Phi, psi and omega in degrees: 000137184235142181228112181294136175246322177208144180218129167238186179306315182253336187235152180212130174243126181214162179284137172250117180224114184230109173292158185301130175100344179280147182231161182220153172240131180239129175248109183260131170272167179304141184079355175269152178220157176223134178233141179232120176239113186255145172261333174208146179097197182204130182249139176245134184238123175240148179250130184256149173237139183299123180080002185239159175280170177306129186280329183199166181229125173256158177232135176250123183226166182296334176274355179219090180285167184236132171236132185245124176242347186272140179292148182158188178252125192233138173254124187248118182239142174271108179282326173225154180300130200241148177218135178174207177238147180231125180237130183229153181225117180259136183284333184287000000 
C-alpha cells in the first residue's frame, strides 16, 4: 500500500505500508532508481530475469536502507510487516 507524500514529474516520495506476506513488483528502466527506508519490518528484494530463477536476494531493514540503481524487474516481499518511505526517480 502506498500513500503519496510528494510528487514531481520525475521524483516521487511515498509512505510504504506492507503487511507480512504482501508483495509488489517494481520495474526499473536504465536511469531509474528506487530507495527504501524502513522504520519497522523487513523487506526481501529479488531480481528476476526471463526464464531464470532469482539471481540474488537483498534485504531492507531499519538499520540498513536499500537503494537500487540497476535496471530490471524486482519483486519486493514483506518478510515482516513493514512501515517506511519509498522514494523513486524516473529517468523519462
